[in-house]
C-alpha positions in Angstrom: -5.0 2.0 28.6 -1.9 2.1 26.4 -1.9 -1.2 24.6 1.8 -0.8 23.7 2.7 -1.0 27.4 3.3 -4.8 27.4 5.2 -4.9 24.1 8.9 -5.8 24.3 9.9 -2.6 22.6 7.9 -0.3 24.9 10.9 1.0 26.8 12.6 2.0 23.6 9.5 3.9 22.4 9.4 5.6 25.8 13.0 6.7 25.5 12.3 8.1 22.1 9.4 10.2 23.3 11.6 11.5 26.1 14.5 12.5 24.0 13.1 14.0 20.8 10.4 16.5 19.8 9.8 15.5 16.2 7.1 13.0 15.2 8.2 9.6 14.1 7.1 6.3 12.5 7.7 3.0 14.1 7.4 -0.5 12.5 7.1 -3.8 14.3 8.8 -6.1 11.7 8.5 -9.2 13.8 4.7 -8.7 13.5 5.1 -8.2 9.8 7.2 -11.3 9.3 4.8 -13.5 11.3 1.8 -12.2 9.3 3.6 -12.9 6.0 4.6 -16.4 7.0 1.0 -17.1 8.0 -0.3 -16.1 4.6 2.4 -18.0 2.7 1.5 -21.2 4.6 -2.0 -21.0 3.3 -1.2 -20.5 -0.4 -1.9 -22.8 -3.2 1.3 -23.5 -5.3 -0.3 -21.8 -8.3 -1.1 -18.5 -6.4 1.6 -16.0 -6.1 1.6 -12.9 -3.8 3.4 -9.7 -4.8 4.0 -6.8 -2.4 2.8 -3.4 -3.8 5.7 -1.4 -2.5 3.8 1.9 -2.9 2.2 1.0 0.4 5.6 1.4 2.1 9.0 1.3 0.3 11.2 1.4 3.3 14.2 -0.9 2.6 14.0 -2.8 5.9 10.4 -3.7 5.0 11.3 -4.7 1.5 13.9 -7.0 2.8 11.4 -8.9 4.9 9.4 -9.6 1.8 12.5 -10.5 -0.1 13.6 -13.0 2.6 10.2 -14.7 2.5 10.2 -15.0 -1.3 7.4 -12.5 -2.1 7.6 -10.7 -5.4 7.7 -6.9 -5.4 5.4 -4.7 -7.5 6.9 -1.4 -8.5 5.1 1.5 -10.2 7.8 4.1 -10.8 11.5 4.6 -11.6 12.1 5.6 -8.0 10.5 2.4 -6.6 12.5 0.3 -9.1 15.7 1.9 -7.9 14.7 1.4 -4.2 13.8 -2.2 -4.7 17.0 -3.0 -6.6 19.1 -1.3 -3.9 17.3 -3.5 -1.3 18.6 -6.7 -3.0 15.4 -7.8 -4.8 16.2 -9.9 -7.8 14.9 -8.8 -11.2 12.9 -11.9 -11.7 10.9 -11.1 -8.6 9.9 -7.6 -9.8 6.5 -6.8 -11.4 6.2 -3.4 -13.1 2.8 -1.8 -12.9 1.5 1.8 -13.3 -0.1 4.0 -16.0 3.0 6.3 -16.5 5.7 4.2 -18.2 7.9 6.4 -20.5 10.1 4.8 -23.1 13.2 5.5 -21.1 11.6 3.8 -18.1 10.6 0.8 -20.1 14.1 0.5 -21.5 15.6 0.8 -18.0 13.3 -2.0 -16.8 14.7 -4.3 -19.5 18.2 -3.1 -19.0 17.8 -4.3 -15.3 16.4 -7.6 -16.6 12.9 -7.0 -15.2 10.8 -9.3 -17.4 7.2 -9.0 -16.2 5.6 -5.7 -17.2 1.9 -4.8 -17.0 0.9 -2.8 -20.1 -1.7 -0.1 -19.4 -2.2 1.1 -23.0 -1.4 0.2 -26.6 1.1 3.0 -26.6 3.0 1.3 -23.8 2.7 -2.0 -25.6 4.0 -0.5 -28.9 6.9 1.3 -27.2 7.9 -1.9 -25.3 7.6 -3.9 -28.5 9.9 -1.5 -30.3 12.5 -1.4 -27.4 12.4 -5.2 -27.1 13.2 -5.6 -30.8 16.1 -3.1 -30.6 17.8 -4.9 -27.7 16.7 -8.4 -28.6 14.9 -9.2 -25.4 11.4 -10.6 -25.1 9.7 -9.6 -21.8 6.6 -11.3 -20.4 3.6 -8.9 -20.2 0.1 -8.6 -18.9 -2.6 -6.4 -20.5 -4.4 -4.3 -17.9 -8.1 -4.3 -18.4 -10.5 -1.7 -17.0 -13.9 -3.2 -16.6 -17.3 -1.5 -16.4 -19.0 -1.6 -13.0 -22.2 -0.5 -11.4 -21.2 -0.7 -7.8 -19.9 2.8 -7.0 -16.5 4.5 -6.7 -13.2 3.3 -5.2 -9.8 4.8 -4.6 -8.8 2.8 -7.7 -11.7 3.9 -9.7 -14.5 1.4 -9.3 -17.1 2.5 -11.9 -15.1 5.6 -12.8 -13.0 6.0 -16.0 -9.4 6.1 -14.9 -5.9 6.1 -16.4 -5.5 2.4 -15.4 -5.5 0.1 -18.4 -8.1 0.0 -21.3 -11.6 -1.4 -21.5 -12.0 -4.7 -23.3 -13.5 -3.1 -26.4 -10.6 -0.5 -26.4 -8.0 -3.2 -26.5 -9.9 -4.8 -29.4 -9.4 -1.7 -31.5 -5.6 -2.3 -31.7 -3.6 -5.0 -33.6 -2.4 -6.7 -30.4 -1.3 -9.8 -32.3 1.2 -7.7 -34.3 3.3 -7.2 -31.1 5.8 -10.0 -32.0 8.6 -8.9 -29.6 6.7 -9.2 -26.4 5.1 -12.2 -24.8 1.5 -11.5 -23.6 1.0 -14.2 -20.9 -2.2 -12.9 -19.3 -4.3 -10.1 -17.9 -4.4 -7.7 -15.0 -7.4 -6.0 -13.4 -7.7 -4.0 -10.2 -10.4 -1.5 -9.6 -11.4 -1.9 -5.9 -9.5 -1.1 -2.8 -9.8 -1.6 1.0 -12.6 -4.2 0.8 -13.6 -5.5 4.2 -16.5 -7.7 3.2 -15.5 -11.2 2.1 -18.7 -11.7 0.2 -18.1 -8.5 -1.8 -14.5 -9.6 -2.5 -15.7 -13.0 -3.8 -18.4 -11.3 -5.9 -16.0 -8.8 -7.4 -13.4 -11.5 -8.3 -16.0 -13.9 -9.7 -17.4 -11.2 -11.9 -13.9 -10.2 -12.9 -12.8 -13.7 -13.8 -16.0 -14.3 -15.8 -15.5 -11.2 -18.0 -11.8 -11.7 -18.5 -12.1 -15.4 -19.5 -14.7 -14.4 -22.1 -12.4 -11.6 -23.3 -9.5 -14.0 -23.7 -11.6 -16.5 -25.7 -13.0 -13.9 -28.0 -9.6 -12.5 -28.8 -7.6 -15.8 -28.8 -5.2 -14.5 -26.1 -3.1 -16.5 -23.6 -4.2 -16.6 -20.0 -1.3 -18.2 -18.3 -1.6 -15.6 -15.6 -4.6 -13.7 -14.2 -3.5 -10.9 -11.8 -6.4 -9.8 -9.6 -4.5 -6.9 -8.0 -5.2 -6.5 -4.3 -8.1 -4.7 -2.6 -8.0 -6.5 0.8 -8.8 -3.9 3.5 -7.9 -3.7 7.2 -10.3 -2.4 9.9 -9.7 1.2 10.9 -12.9 1.7 12.9 -14.3 0.0 15.9 -16.8 -2.8 15.0 -15.2 -3.5 11.6 -14.2 -7.1 11.1 -10.8 -8.2 9.7 -10.8 -10.4 6.5 -9.2 -13.7 7.3 -6.6 -14.8 4.7 -7.7 -18.4 5.1 -11.0 -17.3 3.5 -9.2 -15.4 0.8 -7.1 -18.4 -0.1 -10.2 -20.6 -0.4 -11.9 -18.1 -2.7 -8.8 -18.0 -5.0 -8.5 -21.7 -5.1 -12.2 -22.0 -6.1 -11.9 -19.4 -8.8 -8.8 -21.2 -10.2 -10.9 -24.4 -10.5 -14.1 -22.8 -11.7 -12.4 -20.8 -14.5 -9.6 -23.3 -15.2 -6.9 -20.7 -14.4 -3.3 -21.8 -14.5 -1.8 -19.1 -12.3 -3.4 -16.4 -10.1 -1.5 -13.4 -8.8 -2.4 -10.9 -6.1 -0.7 -7.6 -5.2 -1.0 -6.9 -1.5 -0.2 -3.5 0.0 -2.3 -2.3 3.0 -3.3 -5.8 4.0 0.3 -7.0 4.1 2.0 -4.2 5.9 -0.6 -1.8 7.3 -1.0 -3.3 10.8 2.7 -3.3 11.6 3.1 0.5 11.7 2.6 3.4 14.2 2.9 7.1 13.9 3.8 9.2 17.0 3.1 12.9 17.4 3.3 15.3 20.3 0.6 17.6 21.7 1.5 21.2 21.4 -1.8 22.7 22.5 -5.1 21.8 24.1 -8.1 24.2 23.9 -11.9 24.4 24.1 -13.6 25.9 21.0 -17.3 26.4 21.1 -17.7 23.5 23.5 -15.4 21.1 21.6 -12.1 19.9 23.1 -9.3 20.2 20.5 -5.7 18.9 20.5 -3.1 20.4 18.2 -0.2 18.1 17.3 3.3 18.8 15.9 2.5 16.4 13.0 -0.5 15.8 10.9 -1.4 15.3 7.2 2.1 16.5 6.3 3.1 13.0 7.5 -0.1 10.9 7.3 -2.2 12.4 4.5 -4.8 9.6 4.2 -7.4 11.3 6.4 -7.5 14.3 4.0 -7.3 12.2 0.9 -10.0 9.7 1.5 -11.7 10.8 4.8 -10.3 7.7 6.5 -8.8 8.1 10.0 -6.1 6.0 11.5 -7.0 4.8 15.1 -5.6 7.2 17.7 -4.4 6.4 21.2 -2.7 8.1 24.2 0.8 6.9 24.8 0.6 7.5 28.5 -1.5 5.3 30.8 -4.3 7.0 32.6 -7.3 6.0 34.8 -9.1 9.2 34.0 -12.5 9.0 32.2 -12.3 9.5 28.5 -13.4 12.6 26.7 -14.1 13.4 23.1 -11.2 15.3 21.4 -10.9 16.6 17.9 -7.4 16.1 16.7 -5.6 18.5 14.3 -2.0 18.7 13.0 0.2 21.8 12.7 -0.7 23.0 9.1 -2.5 26.2 8.4 -5.5 24.5 6.8 -8.6 23.0 8.3 -7.9 20.0 6.1 -5.3 19.0 8.7 -7.9 17.0 10.6 -7.0 13.6 11.9 -10.3 12.6 13.4 -12.3 12.7 16.7 -11.4 10.2 19.3 -12.1 9.2 23.0 -8.9 9.9 25.0 -8.1 10.3 28.7 -9.6 13.5 30.1 -6.3 14.5 31.7 -4.3 14.5 28.5 -2.2 17.7 28.1 0.5 19.6 26.3 3.7 17.6 25.7 2.0 14.3 26.0 2.3 11.9 23.0 -0.4 10.4 20.9 0.1 7.5 18.5 -1.8 6.4 15.5 -2.0 2.6 14.7 -2.3 0.8 11.4 0.0 3.3 9.7 2.4 0.7 8.2 0.8 1.4 4.8 0.2 4.8 3.1 2.0 6.8 5.7 5.0 9.1 5.1 5.5 8.4 1.4 1.9 9.3 0.6 2.0 12.5 2.6 2.9 16.2 1.9 5.9 16.6 4.1 7.3 19.9 2.9 4.3 22.1 3.4 5.1 24.8 6.1 8.6 23.5 6.5 7.9 21.4 9.5 10.4 18.6 10.6 10.5 15.5 8.5 9.7 12.5 10.8 12.2 9.8 11.8 11.6 6.1 11.3 12.4 3.3 13.7 12.0 -0.4 13.5 11.9 -3.4 15.9 13.2 -6.7 14.5 14.4 -9.9 16.3 15.0 -8.2 19.6 16.8 -5.1 18.1 15.4 -1.6 18.1 16.9 0.5 15.4 16.4 4.0 14.0 17.6 4.0 10.4 16.4 7.5 9.7 16.7 10.5 12.0 14.4 13.5 11.9 15.3 16.3 9.4 14.9 20.1 9.8 13.9 22.3 7.0 17.5 23.6 6.6 18.5 20.0 5.6 16.5 20.2 2.4 15.5 23.9 1.7 17.4 25.9 -0.9 
């Protein structure tokens, strides 16, 4: 059964599938807003949430976070430009990311961004030099890469990555000579998409213990401890969703246990993932060596996460049917077997020109993808907010961008 059938915007989605061929993204911003309000109501005054806009930098989404007083985490010049265009104030911007050139650091300060995560001593030295030249003193966090024994993660886990420096690595440098920047704390983030609340608590507890010791040993300030994000959402049947009430309790306990002044978190997937959907049309159905296969007009060129991390977005038929489900292997239109979107139970009477939709695509959808390969259409984007259905971006043909 199509579970979008009873949503207030169903008729608008139905019209879209009737009038256009190209795939499209859809975001339920009422759902997003209610979710963010729920989290905000549970927060301790000394805990601040930032939105990692790499999850989805669409301006309409950024404005929801802005209106609810969330900070925004940017990790590139392009994200900074997008956030500023969306009306985010400079004092609500946090700059992260391992690739900060001197010109980018200067641009951050020129736009009055005053909270910058330093991922290396080179970044710290460059920022110190720029700050002296323009007589501004930004607040900074040192990013620390800890040693783990618990496996890999999309953010590294126990791997050596470009994110930050190890505690002993930072100790090799004359941090105290950086007189033109204000080091107010530390940042650490090595685990992503965690679904187990016990693992989350264990990870953060171990992190806090090691970082507090690091601060004491090196006589640094710990006004702020940024634990990054890492909260997952359930993509598969049987997986349980982390309740933010439990997360809030853990953070409050950590703050008391380690006498932390302020705790920050950067949420991406957990904040916005469940408000988004991706629609694509079936162009072929065939039986290959006993396996039913559906070919869509969109795939990892628009939602690359299945190929990147072998994680599949839940898939559903947009039309209602009482037919018994069958197992279908789903592929996109690209000339590579990597364009595989998962195997799902779908109505047995599904056919060419029917639409499928993938849920929980609000995070790491179009902007994480590879849209230009094979010159297929770029998807449109539509939103629903306070009773209005809007399409701020139309689909684009290859002749709109090819030279």
